[in-house]
PyMOL Python script that loads the backbone (N, CA, C, O; Angstrom):
from pymol import cmd

cmd.read_pdbstr("""\
ATOM      1  N   MET A   1      -8.834   5.929 -13.936  1.00  0.00           N
ATOM      2  CA  MET A   1      -8.040   4.745 -13.675  1.00  0.00           C
ATOM      3  C   MET A   1      -6.555   5.067 -13.680  1.00  0.00           C
ATOM      4  O   MET A   1      -5.802   4.533 -12.865  1.00  0.00           O
ATOM      5  N   ASP A   2      -6.121   5.945 -14.602  1.00  0.00           N
ATOM      6  CA  ASP A   2      -4.706   6.286 -14.670  1.00  0.00           C
ATOM      7  C   ASP A   2      -4.237   6.975 -13.398  1.00  0.00           C
ATOM      8  O   ASP A   2      -3.108   6.760 -12.957  1.00  0.00           O
ATOM      9  N   ARG A   3      -5.092   7.799 -12.806  1.00  0.00           N
ATOM     10  CA  ARG A   3      -4.715   8.494 -11.575  1.00  0.00           C
ATOM     11  C   ARG A   3      -4.519   7.513 -10.431  1.00  0.00           C
ATOM     12  O   ARG A   3      -3.622   7.689  -9.606  1.00  0.00           O
ATOM     13  N   LEU A   4      -5.346   6.488 -10.379  1.00  0.00           N
ATOM     14  CA  LEU A   4      -5.231   5.490  -9.327  1.00  0.00           C
ATOM     15  C   LEU A   4      -3.915   4.732  -9.449  1.00  0.00           C
ATOM     16  O   LEU A   4      -3.252   4.478  -8.444  1.00  0.00           O
ATOM     17  N   ILE A   5      -3.534   4.371 -10.662  1.00  0.00           N
ATOM     18  CA  ILE A   5      -2.266   3.674 -10.881  1.00  0.00           C
ATOM     19  C   ILE A   5      -1.100   4.581 -10.509  1.00  0.00           C
ATOM     20  O   ILE A   5      -0.139   4.130  -9.886  1.00  0.00           O
ATOM     21  N   TYR A   6      -1.177   5.850 -10.884  1.00  0.00           N
ATOM     22  CA  TYR A   6      -0.111   6.800 -10.551  1.00  0.00           C
ATOM     23  C   TYR A   6       0.031   6.945  -9.037  1.00  0.00           C
ATOM     24  O   TYR A   6       1.146   6.980  -8.516  1.00  0.00           O
ATOM     25  N   THR A   7      -1.096   7.028  -8.336  1.00  0.00           N
ATOM     26  CA  THR A   7      -1.059   7.152  -6.881  1.00  0.00           C
ATOM     27  C   THR A   7      -0.424   5.923  -6.250  1.00  0.00           C
ATOM     28  O   THR A   7       0.410   6.046  -5.353  1.00  0.00           O
ATOM     29  N   ALA A   8      -0.809   4.748  -6.708  1.00  0.00           N
ATOM     30  CA  ALA A   8      -0.250   3.511  -6.166  1.00  0.00           C
ATOM     31  C   ALA A   8       1.237   3.385  -6.471  1.00  0.00           C
ATOM     32  O   ALA A   8       2.009   2.973  -5.605  1.00  0.00           O
ATOM     33  N   MET A   9       1.645   3.727  -7.672  1.00  0.00           N
ATOM     34  CA  MET A   9       3.054   3.596  -8.052  1.00  0.00           C
ATOM     35  C   MET A   9       3.927   4.637  -7.355  1.00  0.00           C
ATOM     36  O   MET A   9       5.097   4.370  -7.078  1.00  0.00           O
ATOM     37  N   THR A  10       3.384   5.810  -7.068  1.00  0.00           N
ATOM     38  CA  THR A  10       4.143   6.809  -6.316  1.00  0.00           C
ATOM     39  C   THR A  10       4.450   6.293  -4.916  1.00  0.00           C
ATOM     40  O   THR A  10       5.577   6.420  -4.438  1.00  0.00           O
ATOM     41  N   GLY A  11       3.465   5.719  -4.268  1.00  0.00           N
ATOM     42  CA  GLY A  11       3.683   5.138  -2.946  1.00  0.00           C
ATOM     43  C   GLY A  11       4.668   3.989  -2.985  1.00  0.00           C
ATOM     44  O   GLY A  11       5.528   3.881  -2.110  1.00  0.00           O
ATOM     45  N   ALA A  12       4.557   3.125  -3.990  1.00  0.00           N
ATOM     46  CA  ALA A  12       5.473   1.990  -4.115  1.00  0.00           C
ATOM     47  C   ALA A  12       6.899   2.459  -4.378  1.00  0.00           C
ATOM     48  O   ALA A  12       7.847   1.880  -3.850  1.00  0.00           O
ATOM     49  N   SER A  13       7.056   3.487  -5.177  1.00  0.00           N
ATOM     50  CA  SER A  13       8.385   4.030  -5.467  1.00  0.00           C
ATOM     51  C   SER A  13       9.052   4.567  -4.205  1.00  0.00           C
ATOM     52  O   SER A  13      10.243   4.345  -3.990  1.00  0.00           O
ATOM     53  N   HIS A  14       8.296   5.267  -3.375  1.00  0.00           N
ATOM     54  CA  HIS A  14       8.859   5.807  -2.142  1.00  0.00           C
ATOM     55  C   HIS A  14       9.193   4.702  -1.145  1.00  0.00           C
ATOM     56  O   HIS A  14      10.172   4.812  -0.407  1.00  0.00           O
ATOM     57  N   VAL A  15       8.397   3.649  -1.115  1.00  0.00           N
ATOM     58  CA  VAL A  15       8.700   2.518  -0.244  1.00  0.00           C
ATOM     59  C   VAL A  15       9.999   1.845  -0.687  1.00  0.00           C
ATOM     60  O   VAL A  15      10.798   1.440   0.157  1.00  0.00           O
ATOM     61  N   LEU A  16      10.220   1.719  -1.991  1.00  0.00           N
ATOM     62  CA  LEU A  16      11.472   1.147  -2.488  1.00  0.00           C
ATOM     63  C   LEU A  16      12.664   2.024  -2.134  1.00  0.00           C
ATOM     64  O   LEU A  16      13.730   1.500  -1.809  1.00  0.00           O
ATOM     65  N   GLN A  17      12.515   3.342  -2.187  1.00  0.00           N
ATOM     66  CA  GLN A  17      13.599   4.244  -1.787  1.00  0.00           C
ATOM     67  C   GLN A  17      13.925   4.077  -0.307  1.00  0.00           C
ATOM     68  O   GLN A  17      15.095   4.064   0.076  1.00  0.00           O
ATOM     69  N   GLN A  18      12.905   3.951   0.513  1.00  0.00           N
ATOM     70  CA  GLN A  18      13.126   3.768   1.941  1.00  0.00           C
ATOM     71  C   GLN A  18      13.787   2.422   2.216  1.00  0.00           C
ATOM     72  O   GLN A  18      14.668   2.333   3.071  1.00  0.00           O
ATOM     73  N   GLN A  19      13.378   1.385   1.511  1.00  0.00           N
ATOM     74  CA  GLN A  19      13.979   0.068   1.684  1.00  0.00           C
ATOM     75  C   GLN A  19      15.452   0.085   1.283  1.00  0.00           C
ATOM     76  O   GLN A  19      16.276  -0.543   1.947  1.00  0.00           O
ATOM     77  N   ALA A  20      15.795   0.791   0.211  1.00  0.00           N
ATOM     78  CA  ALA A  20      17.190   0.898  -0.214  1.00  0.00           C
ATOM     79  C   ALA A  20      18.024   1.627   0.832  1.00  0.00           C
ATOM     80  O   ALA A  20      19.160   1.234   1.096  1.00  0.00           O
ATOM     81  N   ALA A  21      17.481   2.678   1.427  1.00  0.00           N
ATOM     82  CA  ALA A  21      18.211   3.419   2.458  1.00  0.00           C
ATOM     83  C   ALA A  21      18.426   2.563   3.701  1.00  0.00           C
ATOM     84  O   ALA A  21      19.505   2.596   4.293  1.00  0.00           O
ATOM     85  N   VAL A  22      17.423   1.806   4.100  1.00  0.00           N
ATOM     86  CA  VAL A  22      17.550   0.942   5.273  1.00  0.00           C
ATOM     87  C   VAL A  22      18.579  -0.153   5.025  1.00  0.00           C
ATOM     88  O   VAL A  22      19.384  -0.452   5.907  1.00  0.00           O
ATOM     89  N   SER A  23      18.565  -0.755   3.841  1.00  0.00           N
ATOM     90  CA  SER A  23      19.540  -1.809   3.549  1.00  0.00           C
ATOM     91  C   SER A  23      20.955  -1.245   3.495  1.00  0.00           C
ATOM     92  O   SER A  23      21.897  -1.912   3.923  1.00  0.00           O
ATOM     93  N   GLU A  24      21.122  -0.025   2.974  1.00  0.00           N
ATOM     94  CA  GLU A  24      22.448   0.611   2.966  1.00  0.00           C
ATOM     95  C   GLU A  24      22.910   0.904   4.390  1.00  0.00           C
ATOM     96  O   GLU A  24      24.081   0.707   4.716  1.00  0.00           O
ATOM     97  N   ASN A  25      22.004   1.372   5.231  1.00  0.00           N
ATOM     98  CA  ASN A  25      22.354   1.643   6.623  1.00  0.00           C
ATOM     99  C   ASN A  25      22.771   0.369   7.347  1.00  0.00           C
ATOM    100  O   ASN A  25      23.731   0.383   8.118  1.00  0.00           O
ATOM    101  N   LEU A  26      22.066  -0.725   7.111  1.00  0.00           N
ATOM    102  CA  LEU A  26      22.419  -1.990   7.751  1.00  0.00           C
ATOM    103  C   LEU A  26      23.748  -2.533   7.238  1.00  0.00           C
ATOM    104  O   LEU A  26      24.540  -3.068   8.014  1.00  0.00           O
ATOM    105  N   ALA A  27      23.996  -2.401   5.943  1.00  0.00           N
ATOM    106  CA  ALA A  27      25.233  -2.918   5.362  1.00  0.00           C
ATOM    107  C   ALA A  27      26.455  -2.156   5.859  1.00  0.00           C
ATOM    108  O   ALA A  27      27.535  -2.735   5.975  1.00  0.00           O
ATOM    109  N   ASN A  28      26.303  -0.874   6.154  1.00  0.00           N
ATOM    110  CA  ASN A  28      27.441  -0.051   6.558  1.00  0.00           C
ATOM    111  C   ASN A  28      27.431   0.309   8.035  1.00  0.00           C
ATOM    112  O   ASN A  28      28.136   1.231   8.447  1.00  0.00           O
ATOM    113  N   ALA A  29      26.654  -0.392   8.832  1.00  0.00           N
ATOM    114  CA  ALA A  29      26.522  -0.039  10.246  1.00  0.00           C
ATOM    115  C   ALA A  29      27.849  -0.118  10.989  1.00  0.00           C
ATOM    116  O   ALA A  29      28.083   0.675  11.901  1.00  0.00           O
ATOM    117  N   SER A  30      28.721  -1.048  10.625  1.00  0.00           N
ATOM    118  CA  SER A  30      29.996  -1.196  11.333  1.00  0.00           C
ATOM    119  C   SER A  30      31.148  -0.476  10.641  1.00  0.00           C
ATOM    120  O   SER A  30      32.292  -0.610  11.075  1.00  0.00           O
ATOM    121  N   THR A  31      30.886   0.276   9.589  1.00  0.00           N
ATOM    122  CA  THR A  31      31.931   1.016   8.885  1.00  0.00           C
ATOM    123  C   THR A  31      32.269   2.280   9.669  1.00  0.00           C
ATOM    124  O   THR A  31      31.376   3.071   9.973  1.00  0.00           O
ATOM    125  N   PRO A  32      33.555   2.485  10.006  1.00  0.00           N
ATOM    126  CA  PRO A  32      33.922   3.704  10.744  1.00  0.00           C
ATOM    127  C   PRO A  32      33.620   4.961   9.927  1.00  0.00           C
ATOM    128  O   PRO A  32      33.951   5.036   8.743  1.00  0.00           O
ATOM    129  N   GLY A  33      32.999   5.931  10.561  1.00  0.00           N
ATOM    130  CA  GLY A  33      32.701   7.200   9.906  1.00  0.00           C
ATOM    131  C   GLY A  33      31.448   7.211   9.056  1.00  0.00           C
ATOM    132  O   GLY A  33      31.138   8.229   8.439  1.00  0.00           O
ATOM    133  N   PHE A  34      30.717   6.106   9.006  1.00  0.00           N
ATOM    134  CA  PHE A  34      29.506   6.056   8.188  1.00  0.00           C
ATOM    135  C   PHE A  34      28.396   6.859   8.845  1.00  0.00           C
ATOM    136  O   PHE A  34      28.194   6.767  10.056  1.00  0.00           O
ATOM    137  N   ARG A  35      27.680   7.641   8.059  1.00  0.00           N
ATOM    138  CA  ARG A  35      26.538   8.419   8.532  1.00  0.00           C
ATOM    139  C   ARG A  35      25.268   7.828   7.933  1.00  0.00           C
ATOM    140  O   ARG A  35      25.133   7.720   6.714  1.00  0.00           O
ATOM    141  N   ALA A  36      24.355   7.452   8.793  1.00  0.00           N
ATOM    142  CA  ALA A  36      23.122   6.804   8.352  1.00  0.00           C
ATOM    143  C   ALA A  36      22.228   7.780   7.597  1.00  0.00           C
ATOM    144  O   ALA A  36      22.142   8.957   7.947  1.00  0.00           O
ATOM    145  N   THR A  37      21.570   7.283   6.570  1.00  0.00           N
ATOM    146  CA  THR A  37      20.615   8.073   5.798  1.00  0.00           C
ATOM    147  C   THR A  37      19.247   8.000   6.470  1.00  0.00           C
ATOM    148  O   THR A  37      18.794   6.923   6.856  1.00  0.00           O
ATOM    149  N   LEU A  38      18.598   9.143   6.604  1.00  0.00           N
ATOM    150  CA  LEU A  38      17.277   9.205   7.222  1.00  0.00           C
ATOM    151  C   LEU A  38      16.238   9.533   6.163  1.00  0.00           C
ATOM    152  O   LEU A  38      16.383  10.506   5.422  1.00  0.00           O
ATOM    153  N   ASN A  39      15.194   8.725   6.093  1.00  0.00           N
ATOM    154  CA  ASN A  39      14.089   8.969   5.165  1.00  0.00           C
ATOM    155  C   ASN A  39      12.798   9.031   5.953  1.00  0.00           C
ATOM    156  O   ASN A  39      12.523   8.161   6.780  1.00  0.00           O
ATOM    157  N   THR A  40      12.014  10.046   5.700  1.00  0.00           N
ATOM    158  CA  THR A  40      10.706  10.185   6.321  1.00  0.00           C
ATOM    159  C   THR A  40       9.706  10.557   5.237  1.00  0.00           C
ATOM    160  O   THR A  40       9.955  11.448   4.424  1.00  0.00           O
ATOM    161  N   PHE A  41       8.588   9.875   5.233  1.00  0.00           N
ATOM    162  CA  PHE A  41       7.556  10.135   4.241  1.00  0.00           C
ATOM    163  C   PHE A  41       6.269  10.513   4.949  1.00  0.00           C
ATOM    164  O   PHE A  41       6.035  10.125   6.094  1.00  0.00           O
ATOM    165  N   ARG A  42       5.444  11.270   4.256  1.00  0.00           N
ATOM    166  CA  ARG A  42       4.150  11.644   4.820  1.00  0.00           C
ATOM    167  C   ARG A  42       3.098  11.596   3.725  1.00  0.00           C
ATOM    168  O   ARG A  42       3.396  11.767   2.543  1.00  0.00           O
ATOM    169  N   ALA A  43       1.881  11.363   4.137  1.00  0.00           N
ATOM    170  CA  ALA A  43       0.760  11.324   3.197  1.00  0.00           C
ATOM    171  C   ALA A  43       0.177  12.724   3.061  1.00  0.00           C
ATOM    172  O   ALA A  43      -0.059  13.412   4.054  1.00  0.00           O
ATOM    173  N   VAL A  44      -0.050  13.131   1.826  1.00  0.00           N
ATOM    174  CA  VAL A  44      -0.609  14.453   1.542  1.00  0.00           C
ATOM    175  C   VAL A  44      -1.920  14.259   0.794  1.00  0.00           C
ATOM    176  O   VAL A  44      -1.928  13.676  -0.291  1.00  0.00           O
ATOM    177  N   PRO A  45      -3.033  14.740   1.355  1.00  0.00           N
ATOM    178  CA  PRO A  45      -4.310  14.591   0.650  1.00  0.00           C
ATOM    179  C   PRO A  45      -4.351  15.461  -0.601  1.00  0.00           C
ATOM    180  O   PRO A  45      -3.832  16.577  -0.618  1.00  0.00           O
ATOM    181  N   LEU A  46      -4.964  14.940  -1.623  1.00  0.00           N
ATOM    182  CA  LEU A  46      -5.106  15.648  -2.889  1.00  0.00           C
ATOM    183  C   LEU A  46      -6.404  16.438  -2.866  1.00  0.00           C
ATOM    184  O   LEU A  46      -7.477  15.872  -2.658  1.00  0.00           O
ATOM    185  N   VAL A  47      -6.310  17.731  -3.076  1.00  0.00           N
ATOM    186  CA  VAL A  47      -7.489  18.594  -3.079  1.00  0.00           C
ATOM    187  C   VAL A  47      -7.814  18.950  -4.522  1.00  0.00           C
ATOM    188  O   VAL A  47      -6.953  19.438  -5.255  1.00  0.00           O
ATOM    189  N   GLY A  48      -9.036  18.711  -4.925  1.00  0.00           N
ATOM    190  CA  GLY A  48      -9.437  19.040  -6.285  1.00  0.00           C
ATOM    191  C   GLY A  48     -10.673  18.258  -6.678  1.00  0.00           C
ATOM    192  O   GLY A  48     -11.431  17.804  -5.821  1.00  0.00           O
ATOM    193  N   GLU A  49     -10.872  18.102  -7.966  1.00  0.00           N
ATOM    194  CA  GLU A  49     -12.030  17.379  -8.471  1.00  0.00           C
ATOM    195  C   GLU A  49     -11.866  15.887  -8.213  1.00  0.00           C
ATOM    196  O   GLU A  49     -10.746  15.386  -8.104  1.00  0.00           O
ATOM    197  N   GLY A  50     -12.966  15.196  -8.119  1.00  0.00           N
ATOM    198  CA  GLY A  50     -12.918  13.752  -7.947  1.00  0.00           C
ATOM    199  C   GLY A  50     -13.084  13.347  -6.493  1.00  0.00           C
ATOM    200  O   GLY A  50     -13.698  14.053  -5.693  1.00  0.00           O
ATOM    201  N   LEU A  51     -12.528  12.207  -6.182  1.00  0.00           N
ATOM    202  CA  LEU A  51     -12.670  11.659  -4.840  1.00  0.00           C
ATOM    203  C   LEU A  51     -11.804  12.411  -3.839  1.00  0.00           C
ATOM    204  O   LEU A  51     -10.629  12.659  -4.108  1.00  0.00           O
ATOM    205  N   PRO A  52     -12.361  12.777  -2.690  1.00  0.00           N
ATOM    206  CA  PRO A  52     -11.574  13.491  -1.687  1.00  0.00           C
ATOM    207  C   PRO A  52     -10.679  12.566  -0.859  1.00  0.00           C
ATOM    208  O   PRO A  52      -9.971  13.030   0.034  1.00  0.00           O
ATOM    209  N   THR A  53     -10.704  11.269  -1.146  1.00  0.00           N
ATOM    210  CA  THR A  53      -9.937  10.324  -0.339  1.00  0.00           C
ATOM    211  C   THR A  53      -8.559  10.018  -0.919  1.00  0.00           C
ATOM    212  O   THR A  53      -7.819   9.226  -0.335  1.00  0.00           O
ATOM    213  N   ARG A  54      -8.197  10.615  -2.037  1.00  0.00           N
ATOM    214  CA  ARG A  54      -6.898  10.327  -2.639  1.00  0.00           C
ATOM    215  C   ARG A  54      -5.789  11.049  -1.886  1.00  0.00           C
ATOM    216  O   ARG A  54      -5.933  12.206  -1.492  1.00  0.00           O
ATOM    217  N   THR A  55      -4.688  10.345  -1.698  1.00  0.00           N
ATOM    218  CA  THR A  55      -3.513  10.933  -1.058  1.00  0.00           C
ATOM    219  C   THR A  55      -2.270  10.545  -1.842  1.00  0.00           C
ATOM    220  O   THR A  55      -2.234   9.504  -2.499  1.00  0.00           O
ATOM    221  N   PHE A  56      -1.263  11.384  -1.765  1.00  0.00           N
ATOM    222  CA  PHE A  56       0.032  11.103  -2.363  1.00  0.00           C
ATOM    223  C   PHE A  56       1.060  10.967  -1.255  1.00  0.00           C
ATOM    224  O   PHE A  56       0.864  11.459  -0.144  1.00  0.00           O
ATOM    225  N   VAL A  57       2.148  10.298  -1.568  1.00  0.00           N
ATOM    226  CA  VAL A  57       3.260  10.169  -0.635  1.00  0.00           C
ATOM    227  C   VAL A  57       4.325  11.176  -1.039  1.00  0.00           C
ATOM    228  O   VAL A  57       4.684  11.275  -2.212  1.00  0.00           O
ATOM    229  N   VAL A  58       4.833  11.930  -0.051  1.00  0.00           N
ATOM    230  CA  VAL A  58       5.817  12.973  -0.315  1.00  0.00           C
ATOM    231  C   VAL A  58       6.998  12.787   0.633  1.00  0.00           C
ATOM    232  O   VAL A  58       6.816  12.450   1.803  1.00  0.00           O
ATOM    233  N   ASP A  59       8.219  13.012   0.118  1.00  0.00           N
ATOM    234  CA  ASP A  59       9.400  13.007   0.984  1.00  0.00           C
ATOM    235  C   ASP A  59       9.299  14.188   1.926  1.00  0.00           C
ATOM    236  O   ASP A  59       9.230  15.335   1.487  1.00  0.00           O
ATOM    237  N   SER A  60       9.290  13.913   3.213  1.00  0.00           N
ATOM    238  CA  SER A  60       9.182  14.995   4.177  1.00  0.00           C
ATOM    239  C   SER A  60      10.566  15.518   4.552  1.00  0.00           C
ATOM    240  O   SER A  60      10.821  16.720   4.474  1.00  0.00           O
ATOM    241  N   THR A  61      11.437  14.637   4.948  1.00  0.00           N
ATOM    242  CA  THR A  61      12.819  15.016   5.249  1.00  0.00           C
ATOM    243  C   THR A  61      13.742  13.912   4.769  1.00  0.00           C
ATOM    244  O   THR A  61      13.500  12.729   5.009  1.00  0.00           O
ATOM    245  N   VAL A  62      14.767  14.304   4.113  1.00  0.00           N
ATOM    246  CA  VAL A  62      15.807  13.362   3.711  1.00  0.00           C
ATOM    247  C   VAL A  62      17.119  13.978   4.166  1.00  0.00           C
ATOM    248  O   VAL A  62      17.426  15.118   3.818  1.00  0.00           O
ATOM    249  N   GLY A  63      17.873  13.252   4.920  1.00  0.00           N
ATOM    250  CA  GLY A  63      19.125  13.785   5.435  1.00  0.00           C
ATOM    251  C   GLY A  63      19.997  12.675   5.959  1.00  0.00           C
ATOM    252  O   GLY A  63      19.845  11.517   5.570  1.00  0.00           O
ATOM    253  N   ALA A  64      20.908  13.025   6.840  1.00  0.00           N
ATOM    254  CA  ALA A  64      21.824  12.053   7.422  1.00  0.00           C
ATOM    255  C   ALA A  64      21.877  12.259   8.927  1.00  0.00           C
ATOM    256  O   ALA A  64      21.613  13.350   9.431  1.00  0.00           O
ATOM    257  N   ASP A  65      22.218  11.203   9.625  1.00  0.00           N
ATOM    258  CA  ASP A  65      22.384  11.245  11.070  1.00  0.00           C
ATOM    259  C   ASP A  65      23.833  11.631  11.360  1.00  0.00           C
ATOM    260  O   ASP A  65      24.740  10.833  11.125  1.00  0.00           O
ATOM    261  N   PHE A  66      24.061  12.833  11.864  1.00  0.00           N
ATOM    262  CA  PHE A  66      25.412  13.312  12.129  1.00  0.00           C
ATOM    263  C   PHE A  66      25.813  13.157  13.589  1.00  0.00           C
ATOM    264  O   PHE A  66      26.728  13.838  14.053  1.00  0.00           O
ATOM    265  N   ALA A  67      25.147  12.281  14.314  1.00  0.00           N
ATOM    266  CA  ALA A  67      25.522  12.029  15.704  1.00  0.00           C
ATOM    267  C   ALA A  67      26.893  11.354  15.735  1.00  0.00           C
ATOM    268  O   ALA A  67      27.172  10.489  14.905  1.00  0.00           O
ATOM    269  N   PRO A  68      27.750  11.739  16.683  1.00  0.00           N
ATOM    270  CA  PRO A  68      29.082  11.130  16.724  1.00  0.00           C
ATOM    271  C   PRO A  68      29.001   9.662  17.123  1.00  0.00           C
ATOM    272  O   PRO A  68      28.219   9.281  17.994  1.00  0.00           O
ATOM    273  N   GLY A  69      29.806   8.864  16.483  1.00  0.00           N
ATOM    274  CA  GLY A  69      29.875   7.444  16.803  1.00  0.00           C
ATOM    275  C   GLY A  69      30.855   7.194  17.931  1.00  0.00           C
ATOM    276  O   GLY A  69      31.504   8.126  18.407  1.00  0.00           O
ATOM    277  N   PRO A  70      30.971   5.945  18.367  1.00  0.00           N
ATOM    278  CA  PRO A  70      31.895   5.631  19.460  1.00  0.00           C
ATOM    279  C   PRO A  70      33.349   5.735  18.998  1.00  0.00           C
ATOM    280  O   PRO A  70      33.663   5.480  17.836  1.00  0.00           O
ATOM    281  N   LEU A  71      34.227   6.113  19.924  1.00  0.00           N
ATOM    282  CA  LEU A  71      35.656   6.161  19.631  1.00  0.00           C
ATOM    283  C   LEU A  71      36.220   4.751  19.665  1.00  0.00           C
ATOM    284  O   LEU A  71      35.821   3.925  20.486  1.00  0.00           O
ATOM    285  N   GLN A  72      37.148   4.491  18.767  1.00  0.00           N
ATOM    286  CA  GLN A  72      37.796   3.183  18.723  1.00  0.00           C
ATOM    287  C   GLN A  72      39.254   3.354  19.118  1.00  0.00           C
ATOM    288  O   GLN A  72      40.013   4.031  18.424  1.00  0.00           O
ATOM    289  N   GLN A  73      39.645   2.751  20.222  1.00  0.00           N
ATOM    290  CA  GLN A  73      41.023   2.821  20.697  1.00  0.00           C
ATOM    291  C   GLN A  73      41.877   1.824  19.925  1.00  0.00           C
ATOM    292  O   GLN A  73      41.514   0.656  19.784  1.00  0.00           O
ATOM    293  N   THR A  74      43.009   2.295  19.431  1.00  0.00           N
ATOM    294  CA  THR A  74      43.981   1.416  18.781  1.00  0.00           C
ATOM    295  C   THR A  74      45.319   1.601  19.472  1.00  0.00           C
ATOM    296  O   THR A  74      45.521   2.579  20.192  1.00  0.00           O
ATOM    297  N   GLU A  75      46.212   0.689  19.261  1.00  0.00           N
ATOM    298  CA  GLU A  75      47.547   0.764  19.854  1.00  0.00           C
ATOM    299  C   GLU A  75      48.536   1.434  18.915  1.00  0.00           C
ATOM    300  O   GLU A  75      49.732   1.464  19.206  1.00  0.00           O
ATOM    301  N   ARG A  76      48.069   1.970  17.801  1.00  0.00           N
ATOM    302  CA  ARG A  76      48.961   2.605  16.833  1.00  0.00           C
ATOM    303  C   ARG A  76      49.372   3.996  17.290  1.00  0.00           C
ATOM    304  O   ARG A  76      48.639   4.681  18.005  1.00  0.00           O
ATOM    305  N   GLN A  77      50.556   4.392  16.861  1.00  0.00           N
ATOM    306  CA  GLN A  77      51.041   5.726  17.180  1.00  0.00           C
ATOM    307  C   GLN A  77      50.441   6.727  16.204  1.00  0.00           C
ATOM    308  O   GLN A  77      50.070   6.378  15.083  1.00  0.00           O
ATOM    309  N   LEU A  78      50.353   7.979  16.649  1.00  0.00           N
ATOM    310  CA  LEU A  78      49.881   9.032  15.763  1.00  0.00           C
ATOM    311  C   LEU A  78      50.989   9.395  14.887  1.00  0.00           C
ATOM    312  O   LEU A  78      50.843  10.273  14.037  1.00  0.00           O
TER     313      LEU A  78
END
""", "prot")
cmd.dss("prot")
cmd.show_as("cartoon", "prot")
cmd.util.cbc("prot")
cmd.orient("prot")
């Protein structure tokens, strides 16, 4: 029973991390110079004793989007 709770809570924890990253990206979408956080998760089957249907959630890639944003023209002098 403890393993089942751990498996469920691991998945829930990763979903909360992804939700936090998405909300941060949305909140800062119009901020000049902001780089979006990228989160990708994947399911990894657990090999060992017990049920062969158990899987864990693992961070596959965590990084930032470094694509250049649009230039903003201003009338200010350099």
